[in-house]
C-alpha positions in Angstrom: 6.2 13.3 14.1 4.6 12.4 11.0 4.8 8.9 9.7 5.6 10.5 6.1 5.9 13.6 5.0 6.6 14.8 1.6 7.9 18.0 0.7 7.8 20.7 -2.0 8.3 17.1 -4.0 8.9 17.9 -7.6 9.5 14.7 -10.1 10.3 15.5 -14.2 11.1 12.7 -16.7 13.5 13.9 -19.8 12.5 12.6 -23.0 15.1 13.5 -25.7 15.1 17.7 -25.3 12.1 17.9 -23.4 11.5 17.4 -19.8 7.9 16.5 -18.7 6.7 17.5 -15.0 5.3 14.9 -13.5 4.1 16.1 -10.1 5.2 20.1 -9.5 5.4 20.4 -5.6 3.8 18.5 -3.7 3.2 19.4 0.2 1.3 16.7 2.6 2.1 14.5 6.1 0.3 11.2 7.1 0.1 10.8 10.7 0.4 7.4 12.5 -2.3 5.7 12.2 -4.4 7.7 9.3 -6.0 5.8 6.3 -5.5 7.9 3.3 -6.2 7.7 -0.2 -4.7 9.3 -3.0 -7.0 9.4 -5.6 -6.8 10.9 -9.2 -7.5 10.5 -13.4 -4.9 8.8 -15.3 -2.1 11.0 -16.0 -2.6 12.9 -12.7 1.1 12.1 -10.9 -0.6 9.5 -8.7 1.2 6.7 -10.2 4.7 8.8 -9.6 3.6 10.0 -6.0 3.3 6.2 -5.3 6.4 5.2 -6.4 8.0 7.8 -4.0 6.0 6.9 -1.3 6.9 3.3 -1.8 11.0 4.6 -2.0 10.8 3.0 -5.4 11.3 6.1 -6.6 13.1 9.9 -5.5 12.1 12.4 -6.4 13.9 15.6 -8.5 13.5 17.8 -5.4 12.2 18.4 -2.3 12.4 15.8 0.6 10.5 12.6 1.6 10.4 11.8 5.0 8.9 8.2 6.2 9.1 7.2 9.8 11.4 10.3 10.3 14.4 9.4 8.0 15.0 11.5 5.3 14.9 8.8 2.4 14.9 11.3 -0.7 18.6 10.6 -1.7 19.1 7.3 -0.8 20.7 5.2 -2.9 19.0 2.1 -4.8 20.6 -0.2 -1.4 19.4 1.7 1.1 16.1 2.1 -0.7 15.9 -1.8 -1.0 16.1 -1.3 2.7 13.7 0.5 3.8 11.4 -0.8 1.7 11.5 -4.5 3.3 11.6 -2.8 6.6 9.3 -0.2 6.6 6.7 -0.7 3.7 4.1 -3.4 3.1 3.0 -3.3 -0.7 -0.2 -4.6 -1.7 -0.7 -4.6 -5.5 -3.7 -4.7 -8.3 -2.4 -7.8 -9.8 -1.3 -9.2 -6.3 2.2 -10.7 -7.2 2.2 -14.1 -5.7 4.0 -17.1 -6.3 1.8 -19.1 -8.1 4.4 -22.4 -7.2 4.0 -21.8 -3.7 1.8 -22.1 -0.5 -0.1 -19.5 0.9 2.1 -19.2 3.5 5.3 -19.9 1.7 4.0 -16.6 0.0 3.7 -14.8 3.2 6.4 -16.4 5.0 9.2 -15.0 1.4 9.3 -11.7 3.5 10.6 -12.9 6.1 13.7 -15.0 4.7 14.6 -12.1 2.9 14.5 -10.0 6.3 17.1 -12.6 7.7 14.1 -13.6 10.6 15.1 -16.8 12.4 13.4 -19.6 10.7 11.2 -21.2 13.7 9.8 -17.4 13.8 9.0 -17.7 10.5 5.6 -19.3 10.6 4.7 -17.7 13.7 4.5 -14.4 11.9 3.0 -15.8 8.9 -0.2 -17.3 10.7 -0.4 -14.5 12.7 -0.5 -11.8 9.5 -3.1 -14.3 7.8 -5.4 -14.2 10.6 -4.9 -10.2 10.7 -6.2 -10.6 7.0 -9.3 -13.0 7.5 -8.2 -15.9 5.8 -8.9 -19.3 7.1 -6.4 -21.4 8.2 -7.7 -24.7 6.1 -6.7 -22.3 2.9 -3.1 -22.1 4.1 -1.3 -24.8 2.1 -3.6 -24.2 -1.2 -1.9 -22.3 -4.0 -2.9 -18.9 -5.3 -4.8 -20.5 -8.3 -7.1 -22.6 -6.1 -8.2 -19.5 -4.6 -10.9 -16.9 -5.4 -9.7 -13.2 -6.1 -10.4 -12.1 -2.7 -8.3 -14.7 -1.0 -5.9 -14.0 -3.1 -5.7 -10.5 -2.6 -6.0 -11.4 1.5 -2.7 -13.4 1.0 -1.3 -10.2 -0.7 -2.2 -8.2 3.0 -0.9 -10.6 4.9 2.4 -10.8 3.1 2.5 -6.9 3.5 2.2 -7.0 6.7 4.4 -10.0 7.8 6.7 -7.5 8.3 4.8 -5.5 11.0 5.4 -2.3 8.2 5.6 1.5 9.5 2.8 1.6 6.1 0.8 -0.3 4.0 1.1 0.9 0.1 -1.9 -0.5 -1.8 -2.2 0.6 -5.1 -5.6 0.3 -6.9 -6.1 -3.0 -4.5 -9.8 -3.9 -5.6 -8.8 -3.4 -9.6 -9.0 -7.0 -10.1 -12.3 -7.7 -8.4 -15.7 -7.9 -8.6 -17.7 -5.4 -6.6 -18.8 -7.6 -4.2 -15.6 -8.6 -3.4 -13.7 -5.6 -3.3 -16.4 -4.2 -0.9 -15.0 -7.3 1.5 -11.4 -6.2 0.5 -12.1 -2.7 1.4 -13.7 -3.5 5.2 -10.6 -5.9 5.6 -8.2 -2.8 5.5 -10.6 -0.6 7.1 -10.5 -3.2 10.3 -6.9 -3.1 10.4 -7.0 0.7 10.5 -9.5 1.0 12.9 -8.5 -2.4 14.7 -4.8 -2.3 14.6 -4.5 0.8 13.7 -2.2 0.6 11.1 -1.5 3.3 8.8 -2.4 3.3 4.9 -2.1 5.0 2.1 -4.3 3.6 -0.6 -3.7 4.7 -4.5 -7.3 4.9 -6.6 -9.3 6.4 -9.3 -12.4 4.8 -7.9 -14.5 7.7 -5.9 -16.5 4.7 -4.4 -13.1 2.4 -3.2 -11.7 6.4 -1.9 -14.9 6.8 0.4 -13.4 4.1 2.5 -10.9 6.1 3.3 -10.8 8.5 6.7 -8.7 11.3 4.3 -8.8 11.7 0.6 -6.2 13.8 -1.2 -7.0 14.7 -4.9 -4.7 14.8 -7.7 -4.6 16.7 -10.7 -2.1 17.5 -13.3 0.7 17.2 -10.8 -0.5 19.4 -7.9 -2.4 18.4 -5.2 -6.5 19.6 -5.7 -7.6 18.9 -2.6 -7.1 17.2 1.1 -10.0 16.6 3.1 -11.1 14.7 6.0 -13.8 12.0 5.0 -15.8 12.5 7.8 -18.4 9.2 7.6 -16.3 6.8 5.4 -18.1 4.3 3.5 -18.6 1.4 5.7 -18.5 -1.8 3.6 -22.0 -3.9 4.8 -21.6 -7.6 2.9 -21.3 -11.2 3.9 -18.5 -13.0 3.3 -19.2 -16.1 1.0 
């Protein structure tokens, strides 16, 4: 069984009397443990597809199967439950709470998931280690960290509920080249060493080339879906 599957998904938005068809019959599946980049220029439909994959929206038609469940017809409450339990989000803008420590930021999803208090510290610590953020930074606030460190905190927060998939939206967009390479190397390690299923949304070829498979969108259609036999390996030294 695939980790996720899109079956003839369409998405349209109505503006007055006009209907804008953004996704035009999307079909693909992602197996457990794959590292997939979904790539396309502005207006290609990749952000709309990301919202559907992340259960932030539902398709106009077609089916979206996530971890064996057809979530394409779920109401908002059910979608929120799926997001909390099965999807770890990593955003370009980090979306960290500025007045809370690194540890509290990472523990936050556990509180929403009603994880017992005595387990939250243990699981958040494990997630921060997986994201390769040194323990000396765990009580820092986000504004005391570099951009790369903030993104590692965001990755740890995404990992903490052991989601079925990690969904990364332009994860290096606010980072310089060297720091972005470090973050991408971190995703590669999560994929290779922990078998994490990762879907990364990007418009940049050099970012997509870190994934093992690249799906190219254009004008709401899949233009190509290819295995990347020799993904680029980041080769940078951590500062």
